[in-house]
DOBALUM-830596 format. One record per residue: residue number from 1; residue in three letters; chain; x, y, z of N, C-alpha, C in turn. Coordinates in nm, 3 decimals, always signed. Example, Ala and Ser with C-alpha at 12.3 -4.5 7.8 and 13.67 -1.06 7.14 Angstrom:
// DOBALUM-830596
i,aa,ch,n.x,n.y,n.z,ca.x,ca.y,ca.z,c.x,c.y,c.z
1,ALA,A,+1.319,-0.569,+0.780,+1.230,-0.450,+0.780,+1.320,-0.330,+0.780
2,SER,A,+1.285,-0.225,+0.708,+1.367,-0.106,+0.714,+1.290,+0.003,+0.787
END
This chain:
// DOBALUM-830596
i,aa,ch,n.x,n.y,n.z,ca.x,ca.y,ca.z,c.x,c.y,c.z
1,UNK,A,-1.079,+3.993,+1.442,-1.181,+4.033,+1.349,-1.271,+4.139,+1.411
2,UNK,A,-1.302,+4.124,+1.538,-1.390,+4.221,+1.603,-1.327,+4.359,+1.604
3,UNK,A,-1.194,+4.365,+1.617,-1.124,+4.492,+1.618,-1.142,+4.566,+1.486
4,UNK,A,-1.155,+4.494,+1.378,-1.171,+4.556,+1.247,-1.318,+4.577,+1.214
5,UNK,A,-1.406,+4.544,+1.306,-1.548,+4.565,+1.284,-1.613,+4.453,+1.204
6,UNK,A,-1.543,+4.337,+1.195,-1.600,+4.224,+1.122,-1.658,+4.124,+1.220
7,UNK,A,-1.760,+4.058,+1.178,-1.817,+3.953,+1.260,-1.809,+3.822,+1.182
8,UNK,A,-1.780,+3.717,+1.255,-1.770,+3.586,+1.192,-1.909,+3.537,+1.153
9,UNK,A,-1.921,+3.495,+1.030,-2.045,+3.437,+0.983,-2.042,+3.288,+1.015
10,UNK,A,-2.158,+3.223,+1.027,-2.159,+3.080,+1.060,-2.073,+2.996,+0.967
11,UNK,A,-2.064,+3.032,+0.839,-1.983,+2.952,+0.747,-1.834,+2.974,+0.769
12,UNK,A,-1.796,+3.084,+0.836,-1.655,+3.113,+0.862,-1.605,+3.044,+0.988
13,UNK,A,-1.693,+2.998,+1.072,-1.654,+2.938,+1.199,-1.619,+2.791,+1.177
14,UNK,A,-1.497,+2.750,+1.218,-1.461,+2.609,+1.202,-1.556,+2.520,+1.282
15,UNK,A,-1.585,+2.406,+1.228,-1.674,+2.312,+1.296,-1.593,+2.197,+1.353
16,UNK,A,-1.655,+2.119,+1.440,-1.591,+2.000,+1.496,-1.573,+1.894,+1.389
17,UNK,A,-1.664,+1.889,+1.294,-1.658,+1.788,+1.189,-1.564,+1.836,+1.079
18,UNK,A,-1.491,+1.741,+1.021,-1.398,+1.778,+0.914,-1.470,+1.779,+0.780
19,UNK,A,-1.406,+1.837,+0.683,-1.460,+1.840,+0.548,-1.408,+1.727,+0.464
20,UNK,A,-1.338,+1.630,+0.524,-1.281,+1.519,+0.450,-1.389,+1.417,+0.416
21,UNK,A,-1.371,+1.353,+0.302,-1.462,+1.245,+0.263,-1.386,+1.113,+0.273
22,UNK,A,-1.459,+1.006,+0.259,-1.398,+0.872,+0.266,-1.290,+0.856,+0.159
23,UNK,A,-1.307,+0.921,+0.045,-1.210,+0.911,-0.065,-1.076,+0.978,-0.033
24,UNK,A,-1.074,+1.064,+0.070,-0.950,+1.132,+0.107,-0.857,+1.042,+0.189
25,UNK,A,-0.906,+0.925,+0.232,-0.829,+0.835,+0.317,-0.786,+0.712,+0.239
26,UNK,A,-0.665,+0.664,+0.271,-0.608,+0.549,+0.204,-0.562,+0.449,+0.311
27,UNK,A,-0.590,+0.323,+0.288,-0.546,+0.220,+0.381,-0.396,+0.197,+0.370
28,UNK,A,-0.327,+0.194,+0.484,-0.183,+0.167,+0.485,-0.151,+0.036,+0.556
29,UNK,A,-0.249,-0.022,+0.625,-0.226,-0.149,+0.695,-0.359,-0.218,+0.716
30,UNK,A,-0.363,-0.348,+0.692,-0.482,-0.429,+0.719,-0.448,-0.517,+0.838
31,UNK,A,-0.507,-0.486,+0.952,-0.479,-0.556,+1.076,-0.579,-0.669,+1.096
32,UNK,A,-0.532,-0.777,+1.157,-0.621,-0.888,+1.183,-0.680,-0.883,+1.324
33,UNK,A,-0.635,-0.787,+1.404,-0.690,-0.773,+1.539,-0.686,-0.625,+1.579
34,UNK,A,-0.766,-0.592,+1.677,-0.768,-0.455,+1.726,-0.634,-0.418,+1.789
35,UNK,A,-0.571,-0.511,+1.859,-0.441,-0.480,+1.922,-0.336,-0.451,+1.815
36,UNK,A,-0.340,-0.522,+1.703,-0.247,-0.494,+1.593,-0.274,-0.356,+1.533
37,UNK,A,-0.401,-0.325,+1.510,-0.437,-0.194,+1.454,-0.394,-0.082,+1.547
38,UNK,A,-0.412,-0.102,+1.677,-0.372,-0.001,+1.774,-0.221,+0.017,+1.777
39,UNK,A,-0.146,-0.092,+1.757,+0.000,-0.082,+1.752,+0.044,+0.002,+1.633
40,UNK,A,-0.018,-0.019,+1.517,+0.014,+0.060,+1.398,-0.023,+0.206,+1.421
41,UNK,A,-0.141,+0.229,+1.479,-0.186,+0.366,+1.506,-0.089,+0.436,+1.601
42,UNK,A,-0.038,+0.364,+1.698,+0.057,+0.423,+1.792,+0.186,+0.464,+1.721
43,UNK,A,+0.234,+0.381,+1.629,+0.353,+0.414,+1.551,+0.328,+0.541,+1.469
44,UNK,A,+0.212,+0.547,+1.405,+0.178,+0.663,+1.323,+0.162,+0.789,+1.407
45,UNK,A,+0.095,+0.776,+1.522,+0.079,+0.890,+1.612,+0.215,+0.945,+1.654
46,UNK,A,+0.307,+0.855,+1.689,+0.441,+0.897,+1.732,+0.513,+0.972,+1.620
47,UNK,A,+0.486,+0.933,+1.494,+0.548,+0.997,+1.379,+0.474,+1.123,+1.335
48,UNK,A,+0.365,+1.156,+1.403,+0.289,+1.275,+1.369,+0.197,+1.258,+1.250
49,UNK,A,+0.161,+1.134,+1.221,+0.072,+1.105,+1.108,-0.067,+1.074,+1.164
50,UNK,A,-0.165,+1.154,+1.129,-0.302,+1.130,+1.174,-0.356,+1.005,+1.105
51,UNK,A,-0.424,+0.921,+1.182,-0.478,+0.798,+1.125,-0.610,+0.764,+1.191
52,UNK,A,-0.682,+0.672,+1.128,-0.807,+0.625,+1.186,-0.819,+0.475,+1.161
53,UNK,A,-0.895,+0.410,+1.248,-0.918,+0.267,+1.236,-1.056,+0.246,+1.178
54,UNK,A,-1.064,+0.165,+1.073,-1.190,+0.140,+1.006,-1.219,-0.009,+1.013
55,UNK,A,-1.331,-0.048,+1.075,-1.363,-0.190,+1.088,-1.395,-0.253,+0.953
56,UNK,A,-1.395,-0.386,+0.952,-1.425,-0.458,+0.828,-1.564,-0.425,+0.777
57,UNK,A,-1.596,-0.470,+0.658,-1.723,-0.436,+0.593,-1.845,-0.484,+0.668
58,UNK,A,-1.828,-0.580,+0.758,-1.945,-0.628,+0.832,-1.986,-0.531,+0.940
59,UNK,A,-1.899,-0.432,+0.969,-1.931,-0.333,+1.071,-1.917,-0.387,+1.211
60,UNK,A,-1.845,-0.496,+1.229,-1.827,-0.559,+1.359,-1.731,-0.476,+1.442
61,UNK,A,-1.783,-0.405,+1.540,-1.699,-0.322,+1.627,-1.717,-0.361,+1.774
62,UNK,A,-1.758,-0.484,+1.798,-1.782,-0.534,+1.933,-1.652,-0.536,+2.013
63,UNK,A,-1.640,-0.454,+2.120,-1.516,-0.451,+2.198,-1.485,-0.584,+2.265
64,UNK,A,-1.584,-0.669,+2.283,-1.560,-0.800,+2.345,-1.476,-0.888,+2.254
65,UNK,A,-1.470,-0.857,+2.126,-1.393,-0.937,+2.032,-1.258,-0.871,+2.005
66,UNK,A,-1.197,-0.817,+2.108,-1.075,-0.738,+2.095,-0.962,-0.809,+2.022
67,UNK,A,-0.942,-0.938,+2.047,-0.829,-1.009,+1.987,-0.871,-1.113,+1.885
68,UNK,A,-0.987,-1.098,+1.829,-1.030,-1.191,+1.725,-1.008,-1.129,+1.589
69,UNK,A,-1.032,-1.206,+1.487,-1.008,-1.161,+1.350,-1.116,-1.062,+1.308
70,UNK,A,-1.086,-0.933,+1.322,-1.182,-0.829,+1.288,-1.161,-0.774,+1.147
71,UNK,A,-1.041,-0.779,+1.097,-1.013,-0.718,+0.968,-1.024,-0.567,+0.976
72,UNK,A,-0.940,-0.504,+1.055,-0.943,-0.359,+1.074,-0.839,-0.294,+0.983
73,UNK,A,-0.881,-0.192,+0.912,-0.789,-0.121,+0.824,-0.747,+0.009,+0.892
74,UNK,A,-0.617,+0.036,+0.887,-0.563,+0.161,+0.938,-0.549,+0.254,+0.818
75,UNK,A,-0.617,+0.368,+0.825,-0.617,+0.461,+0.712,-0.556,+0.595,+0.751
76,UNK,A,-0.495,+0.659,+0.651,-0.438,+0.793,+0.668,-0.486,+0.879,+0.552
77,UNK,A,-0.468,+1.009,+0.566,-0.500,+1.098,+0.456,-0.409,+1.065,+0.337
78,UNK,A,-0.463,+1.073,+0.219,-0.390,+1.041,+0.096,-0.256,+1.115,+0.091
79,UNK,A,-0.252,+1.240,+0.136,-0.129,+1.318,+0.129,-0.025,+1.274,+0.232
80,UNK,A,-0.061,+1.183,+0.324,+0.032,+1.138,+0.427,+0.074,+0.991,+0.409
81,UNK,A,+0.041,+0.930,+0.296,+0.071,+0.789,+0.276,+0.221,+0.763,+0.284
82,UNK,A,+0.302,+0.844,+0.217,+0.447,+0.822,+0.218,+0.503,+0.835,+0.359
83,UNK,A,+0.459,+0.937,+0.431,+0.506,+0.954,+0.570,+0.466,+0.835,+0.655
84,UNK,A,+0.344,+0.784,+0.634,+0.297,+0.668,+0.710,+0.382,+0.545,+0.678
85,UNK,A,+0.407,+0.521,+0.550,+0.490,+0.406,+0.512,+0.631,+0.418,+0.569
86,UNK,A,+0.686,+0.538,+0.565,+0.820,+0.561,+0.620,+0.822,+0.537,+0.771
87,UNK,A,+0.714,+0.570,+0.839,+0.706,+0.551,+0.984,+0.694,+0.403,+1.020
88,UNK,A,+0.620,+0.328,+0.941,+0.597,+0.185,+0.970,+0.718,+0.100,+0.934
89,UNK,A,+0.788,+0.136,+0.828,+0.897,+0.053,+0.774,+0.998,+0.005,+0.879
90,UNK,A,+1.050,+0.090,+0.968,+1.149,+0.042,+1.065,+1.095,-0.063,+1.162
91,UNK,A,+0.964,-0.073,+1.175,+0.902,-0.164,+1.271,+0.850,-0.293,+1.207
92,UNK,A,+0.869,-0.311,+1.076,+0.808,-0.425,+1.006,+0.846,-0.559,+1.067
93,UNK,A,+0.974,-0.583,+1.092,+1.013,-0.714,+1.144,+0.950,-0.740,+1.281
94,UNK,A,+0.945,-0.638,+1.366,+0.881,-0.655,+1.498,+0.731,-0.678,+1.483
95,UNK,A,+0.667,-0.606,+1.390,+0.524,-0.623,+1.368,+0.493,-0.762,+1.315
96,UNK,A,+0.573,-0.809,+1.219,+0.550,-0.943,+1.164,+0.574,-1.051,+1.269
97,UNK,A,+0.670,-1.029,+1.360,+0.694,-1.125,+1.466,+0.577,-1.128,+1.565
98,UNK,A,+0.525,-1.011,+1.598,+0.414,-1.003,+1.693,+0.281,-1.044,+1.630
99,UNK,A,+0.265,-1.019,+1.500,+0.139,-1.048,+1.430,+0.170,-1.126,+1.302
100,UNK,A,+0.202,-1.255,+1.315,+0.245,-1.334,+1.199,+0.143,-1.341,+1.086
101,UNK,A,+0.016,-1.325,+1.116,-0.085,-1.332,+1.009,-0.073,-1.215,+0.912
102,UNK,A,-0.004,-1.107,+0.950,+0.014,-0.992,+0.862,+0.141,-1.002,+0.779
103,UNK,A,+0.227,-1.096,+0.813,+0.352,-1.111,+0.739,+0.324,-1.162,+0.597
104,UNK,A,+0.404,-1.118,+0.501,+0.384,-1.167,+0.364,+0.405,-1.318,+0.359
105,UNK,A,+0.325,-1.382,+0.278,+0.334,-1.527,+0.262,+0.439,-1.558,+0.156
106,UNK,A,+0.513,-1.669,+0.174,+0.610,-1.706,+0.071,+0.538,-1.734,-0.061
107,UNK,A,+0.608,-1.708,-0.171,+0.547,-1.730,-0.302,+0.515,-1.877,-0.320
108,UNK,A,+0.405,-1.903,-0.388,+0.364,-2.040,-0.415,+0.452,-2.099,-0.524
109,UNK,A,+0.453,-2.233,-0.532,+0.533,-2.302,-0.632,+0.494,-2.265,-0.774
110,UNK,A,+0.367,-2.227,-0.794,+0.321,-2.195,-0.928,+0.344,-2.048,-0.964
111,UNK,A,+0.433,-1.981,-0.890,+0.463,-1.840,-0.919,+0.525,-1.830,-1.058
112,UNK,A,+0.500,-1.719,-1.123,+0.548,-1.697,-1.258,+0.700,-1.689,-1.260
113,UNK,A,+0.761,-1.754,-1.357,+0.903,-1.735,-1.383,+0.919,-1.718,-1.534
114,UNK,A,+1.006,-1.628,-1.571,+1.025,-1.596,-1.712,+1.087,-1.713,-1.785
115,UNK,A,+1.050,-1.729,-1.911,+1.110,-1.831,-1.996,+1.126,-1.774,-2.136
116,UNK,A,+1.222,-1.828,-2.207,+1.253,-1.781,-2.342,+1.140,-1.818,-2.437
117,UNK,A,+1.088,-1.722,-2.513,+0.981,-1.754,-2.608,+1.033,-1.835,-2.727
118,UNK,A,+1.164,-1.839,-2.747,+1.221,-1.913,-2.859,+1.245,-2.060,-2.825
119,UNK,A,+1.317,-2.086,-2.713,+1.352,-2.225,-2.680,+1.281,-2.278,-2.556
120,UNK,A,+1.214,-2.191,-2.479,+1.140,-2.234,-2.360,+1.225,-2.245,-2.234
121,UNK,A,+1.355,-2.220,-2.244,+1.444,-2.229,-2.128,+1.409,-2.122,-2.025
122,UNK,A,+1.427,-2.158,-1.898,+1.409,-2.059,-1.791,+1.542,-1.996,-1.751
123,UNK,A,+1.646,-2.025,-1.826,+1.779,-1.969,-1.802,+1.787,-1.833,-1.872
124,UNK,A,+1.706,-1.739,-1.824,+1.696,-1.607,-1.886,+1.750,-1.500,-1.792
125,UNK,A,+1.793,-1.389,-1.850,+1.851,-1.279,-1.773,+1.772,-1.152,-1.804
126,UNK,A,+1.730,-1.085,-1.699,+1.662,-0.956,-1.713,+1.769,-0.850,-1.734
127,UNK,A,+1.764,-0.781,-1.850,+1.866,-0.681,-1.883,+1.831,-0.542,-1.836
128,UNK,A,+1.703,-0.514,-1.823,+1.664,-0.381,-1.778,+1.527,-0.343,-1.828
129,UNK,A,+1.488,-0.223,-1.792,+1.357,-0.171,-1.823,+1.373,-0.051,-1.915
130,UNK,A,+1.297,-0.049,-2.024,+1.296,+0.065,-2.115,+1.163,+0.135,-2.099
131,UNK,A,+1.167,+0.266,-2.080,+1.043,+0.341,-2.059,+1.035,+0.451,-2.164
132,UNK,A,+0.921,+0.459,-2.230,+0.900,+0.564,-2.330,+0.876,+0.695,-2.255
133,UNK,A,+0.976,+0.781,-2.255,+0.970,+0.907,-2.180,+0.866,+1.003,-2.236
134,UNK,A,+0.831,+0.991,-2.362,+0.733,+1.082,-2.422,+0.596,+1.061,-2.358
135,UNK,A,+0.560,+0.938,-2.337,+0.429,+0.909,-2.277,+0.438,+0.906,-2.125
136,UNK,A,+0.536,+0.833,-2.072,+0.557,+0.829,-1.928,+0.454,+0.751,-1.849
137,UNK,A,+0.378,+0.665,-1.913,+0.280,+0.585,-1.839,+0.333,+0.445,-1.821
138,UNK,A,+0.278,+0.374,-1.725,+0.322,+0.238,-1.695,+0.304,+0.146,-1.816
139,UNK,A,+0.207,+0.174,-1.900,+0.183,+0.092,-2.017,+0.291,+0.102,-2.122
140,UNK,A,+0.380,+0.201,-2.109,+0.486,+0.222,-2.206,+0.618,+0.160,-2.161
141,UNK,A,+0.617,+0.081,-2.056,+0.738,+0.015,-2.008,+0.758,-0.116,-2.083
142,UNK,A,+0.884,-0.143,-2.116,+0.920,-0.269,-2.181,+1.033,-0.334,-2.101
143,UNK,A,+1.019,-0.464,-2.077,+1.119,-0.541,-2.006,+1.209,-0.607,-2.110
144,UNK,A,+1.340,-0.590,-2.094,+1.437,-0.644,-2.188,+1.501,-0.770,-2.131
145,UNK,A,+1.501,-0.877,-2.211,+1.549,-1.008,-2.167,+1.647,-1.065,-2.268
146,UNK,A,+1.729,-1.159,-2.220,+1.812,-1.240,-2.308,+1.814,-1.382,-2.251
147,UNK,A,+1.828,-1.479,-2.340,+1.831,-1.619,-2.298,+1.975,-1.667,-2.299
148,UNK,A,+2.023,-1.718,-2.186,+2.159,-1.771,-2.179,+2.172,-1.903,-2.253
149,UNK,A,+2.061,-1.973,-2.272,+2.067,-2.103,-2.340,+2.083,-2.089,-2.491
150,UNK,A,+2.003,-1.999,-2.554,+2.007,-1.990,-2.700,+2.050,-1.853,-2.752
151,UNK,A,+2.064,-1.753,-2.663,+2.109,-1.621,-2.705,+1.998,-1.529,-2.755
152,UNK,A,+1.875,-1.578,-2.759,+1.763,-1.497,-2.807,+1.744,-1.374,-2.717
153,UNK,A,+1.714,-1.259,-2.777,+1.683,-1.135,-2.704,+1.541,-1.094,-2.738
154,UNK,A,+1.467,-1.042,-2.638,+1.331,-0.998,-2.663,+1.287,-0.895,-2.560
155,UNK,A,+1.175,-0.829,-2.592,+1.111,-0.732,-2.503,+0.969,-0.779,-2.479
156,UNK,A,+0.918,-0.749,-2.360,+0.776,-0.772,-2.333,+0.728,-0.668,-2.234
157,UNK,A,+0.596,-0.670,-2.207,+0.540,-0.569,-2.116,+0.537,-0.617,-1.971
158,UNK,A,+0.592,-0.734,-1.944,+0.601,-0.785,-1.808,+0.481,-0.863,-1.762
159,UNK,A,+0.378,-0.875,-1.845,+0.260,-0.952,-1.809,+0.275,-1.095,-1.854
160,UNK,A,+0.240,-1.185,-1.766,+0.253,-1.327,-1.794,+0.174,-1.367,-1.918
161,UNK,A,+0.057,-1.306,-1.939,-0.030,-1.342,-2.050,+0.027,-1.299,-2.183
162,UNK,A,+0.123,-1.209,-2.186,+0.173,-1.155,-2.313,+0.275,-1.247,-2.379
163,UNK,A,+0.307,-1.358,-2.317,+0.409,-1.448,-2.374,+0.348,-1.552,-2.463
END
């Protein structure tokens, strides 16, 4: 710039602080300990995904509580969420083995199961999903079912309350 006779104005000079806001970051992992959060961050760093560790809402960042339940969220830029998920995916089984509290819990006995609105049988078959291409929103999806017990066919929006 100096060669062309231009001088950098203060607004043109990059600063140490970024222009990102909190809304630009998305959580990709909720860690129960600092060591778990650091393991996730290391995976992301290796994959070239910038990330940051955000402590729980209580603001507890006491280093003496390194292996206690801190509730640390690992966040990445919104535009890097897919890359972050792709980087973490191959390590899931190892992460769940090392940090069992982060592993998904088995479904409870009271989990929803589809039943025929005509006869009440749970011997139903999911035939597929119909999506209204004109609108293209999630609200325009219909789940197609048939009952093996009575032969009844029906559509619903997939919400338990809609039955």
